[in-house]
C-alpha positions as CSV (number, residue, x, y, z in Angstrom):
1,M,205.9,-49.9,-12.5
2,G,203.2,-48.6,-14.8
3,F,203.0,-47.4,-18.4
4,L,204.0,-43.8,-17.6
5,E,207.1,-44.9,-15.7
6,T,208.2,-47.8,-17.9
7,I,207.3,-46.7,-21.4
8,M,207.2,-42.9,-21.2
9,E,210.0,-42.9,-18.6
10,G,208.4,-40.0,-16.8
11,T,208.4,-37.7,-19.9
12,K,205.2,-36.1,-21.1
13,I,206.0,-36.0,-24.9
14,G,206.2,-39.0,-27.2
15,G,207.5,-38.6,-30.7
16,A,205.1,-39.7,-33.4
17,L,206.9,-41.0,-36.4
18,R,204.8,-40.8,-39.6
19,R,207.7,-40.9,-42.1
20,L,210.8,-43.1,-41.6
21,E,212.9,-40.2,-43.1
22,D,212.4,-38.5,-39.7
23,L,213.7,-41.4,-37.7
24,E,217.3,-40.1,-37.2
25,E,216.1,-36.8,-35.8
26,L,213.7,-38.6,-33.4
27,I,216.4,-41.1,-32.3
28,G,218.9,-38.3,-31.7
29,H,216.4,-36.1,-29.8
30,P,217.6,-35.9,-26.1
31,K,214.1,-35.3,-24.6
32,I,212.2,-38.0,-26.5
33,R,212.2,-41.4,-24.8
34,T,209.3,-43.0,-26.6
35,I,208.6,-43.2,-30.3
36,F,205.2,-44.1,-31.6
37,L,205.5,-45.6,-35.1
38,L,202.5,-44.5,-37.1
39,G,203.4,-45.8,-40.5
40,G,205.8,-47.7,-42.7
41,D,205.7,-51.2,-43.8
42,V,206.8,-54.7,-42.7
43,N,209.9,-54.4,-44.9
44,Q,211.2,-51.2,-43.3
45,L,210.2,-52.0,-39.8
46,P,212.9,-54.4,-38.5
47,N,215.7,-51.9,-39.3
48,A,213.8,-48.9,-37.8
49,I,212.9,-50.7,-34.6
50,K,216.5,-52.0,-34.3
51,R,217.8,-48.4,-34.6
52,I,215.4,-47.2,-32.0
53,R,216.3,-49.9,-29.6
54,V,220.0,-49.4,-30.1
55,A,219.4,-45.7,-29.2
56,Q,217.8,-47.0,-26.0
57,K,214.4,-45.6,-26.7
58,N,211.0,-47.2,-26.3
59,V,208.9,-48.0,-29.3
60,L,205.2,-48.6,-29.8
61,A,203.8,-49.6,-33.2
62,H,200.4,-48.5,-34.3
63,I,199.5,-51.9,-35.8
64,D,196.5,-50.5,-37.7
65,L,198.7,-48.1,-39.7
66,I,201.6,-50.4,-40.6
67,E,201.3,-52.0,-44.0
68,G,202.0,-55.8,-44.4
69,I,201.4,-56.7,-40.7
70,G,198.4,-58.8,-40.0
71,K,195.9,-57.2,-37.6
72,D,195.9,-60.5,-35.6
73,K,197.8,-62.6,-33.1
74,A,200.5,-63.4,-35.7
75,G,201.0,-59.8,-36.5
76,I,201.4,-58.9,-32.8
77,H,203.8,-61.7,-32.3
78,L,205.9,-60.6,-35.3
79,L,206.0,-57.0,-33.9
80,K,207.2,-58.4,-30.5
81,R,209.9,-60.4,-32.2
82,M,211.0,-57.2,-34.0
83,G,211.5,-55.6,-30.6
84,V,208.5,-53.3,-29.9
85,Q,207.5,-52.8,-26.3
86,G,203.9,-52.2,-27.1
87,I,201.1,-51.8,-29.7
88,V,198.8,-48.9,-30.4
89,T,195.4,-49.9,-31.9
90,T,191.8,-48.8,-32.3
91,K,190.7,-52.4,-32.5
92,S,189.5,-53.7,-29.1
93,N,190.0,-57.3,-30.1
94,L,193.7,-56.7,-30.5
95,V,194.0,-55.4,-26.9
96,K,193.7,-58.9,-25.3
97,L,195.9,-60.5,-27.9
98,T,198.6,-57.9,-27.2
99,H,198.4,-58.5,-23.4
100,D,198.7,-62.2,-24.1
101,E,202.1,-61.5,-25.8
102,G,203.2,-59.6,-22.7
103,L,203.3,-56.2,-24.5
104,W,202.0,-52.9,-23.4
105,V,198.9,-51.7,-25.3
106,V,197.4,-48.3,-25.9
107,Q,193.9,-48.2,-27.1
108,R,193.3,-45.3,-29.3
109,V,189.8,-43.7,-29.2
110,F,188.2,-40.9,-31.2
111,I,186.1,-38.6,-29.2
112,V,183.5,-37.0,-31.4
113,D,180.4,-36.7,-29.1
114,S,179.0,-37.9,-25.7
115,E,178.2,-41.3,-27.1
116,S,181.8,-41.9,-28.1
117,I,182.9,-41.1,-24.5
118,K,180.5,-43.8,-23.1
119,T,181.7,-46.3,-25.7
120,A,185.4,-45.6,-25.0
121,I,184.8,-46.1,-21.3
122,R,182.8,-49.3,-21.9
123,V,185.2,-50.9,-24.2
124,A,188.4,-49.9,-22.3
125,S,186.8,-51.2,-19.1
126,D,186.2,-54.6,-20.8
127,M,189.5,-54.8,-22.6
128,K,191.8,-53.3,-20.0
129,P,194.5,-51.6,-22.1
130,S,197.6,-50.2,-20.4
131,A,196.6,-46.7,-21.4
132,V,194.1,-45.0,-23.7
133,E,195.0,-42.3,-26.2
134,I,192.3,-39.9,-27.1
135,L,192.0,-38.0,-30.4
136,P,191.8,-35.1,-30.7
137,A,193.9,-33.8,-27.8
138,T,191.7,-30.7,-27.7
139,V,188.7,-32.4,-26.0
140,P,187.0,-30.6,-23.0
141,R,188.3,-31.2,-19.5
142,F,185.3,-33.3,-18.5
143,V,186.2,-36.0,-21.1
144,I,189.5,-36.5,-19.5
145,R,188.2,-36.4,-16.0
146,D,185.5,-39.0,-16.9
147,L,187.9,-41.3,-18.5
148,K,190.4,-41.2,-15.7
149,K,187.7,-41.6,-13.1
150,S,186.1,-44.6,-14.8
151,L,189.3,-46.4,-16.1
152,G,192.0,-45.6,-13.6
153,I,194.7,-45.8,-16.4
154,P,196.8,-43.1,-18.0
155,V,195.1,-41.0,-20.6
156,L,197.3,-39.9,-23.5
157,A,196.3,-37.6,-26.3
158,G,197.3,-36.8,-29.9
159,G,196.0,-34.8,-32.8
160,L,195.3,-31.1,-33.3
161,L,198.2,-29.9,-31.1
162,R,200.1,-27.1,-32.9
163,T,201.6,-24.9,-30.2
164,E,203.2,-25.2,-26.8
165,A,200.1,-23.4,-25.5
166,D,198.0,-26.3,-26.9
167,V,200.2,-28.8,-25.1
168,R,200.2,-26.9,-21.9
169,E,196.4,-26.7,-22.0
170,A,196.2,-30.5,-22.6
171,F,198.3,-31.1,-19.5
172,E,196.3,-28.6,-17.5
173,K,193.1,-30.5,-18.4
174,G,194.6,-33.7,-17.0
175,I,196.3,-35.5,-20.0
176,D,199.2,-37.6,-18.7
177,A,201.3,-37.5,-22.0
178,V,200.9,-36.5,-25.6
179,S,202.2,-38.0,-28.9
180,T,203.1,-35.5,-31.6
181,S,204.9,-35.5,-34.9
182,L,205.6,-31.8,-34.7
183,R,209.4,-31.3,-34.1
184,H,209.0,-28.0,-32.3
185,L,206.8,-29.6,-29.7
186,W,209.4,-32.4,-28.9
187,Q,211.4,-29.8,-26.9
188,F,208.4,-29.3,-24.6
189,S,209.1,-32.5,-22.8
């Protein structure tokens, strides 16, 4: 099974956790199956990940945003030992290392112009992540179409989604799933 079935469990909304104070609400949310950790530090992480896993939810850690974790093989191995199922990163060198650890990997890319689309396709084609996450989620339809056609992997999106209409539009453009920290959008799943 692929990323969408295994990690997203067929849902289209992943809960983005920026502040650990919001963890209980995310864990208890009936529609959220996947939590994207977008902050915290190495001291807080073991307990948070354990609570997420006990709640039988999936967890991906954005390694670039977590303080005290090396952005290297040892950091990825540590996150695996803590219980994450995958890593989110903007750093292409970490994609292969994450695969080597047997984890799912989402390569996050920022789409700001036509050149960034070409670069994202080239890098993801070489690194072979499990999925790509584009930011912002409000990119034109052709960006999503080009990524999907060139890469053949799920395209997630995050950033600049405020309303259910924004989320609906992202899905209509071809986005497979979104991550959001906005509570009122978690219901949309």
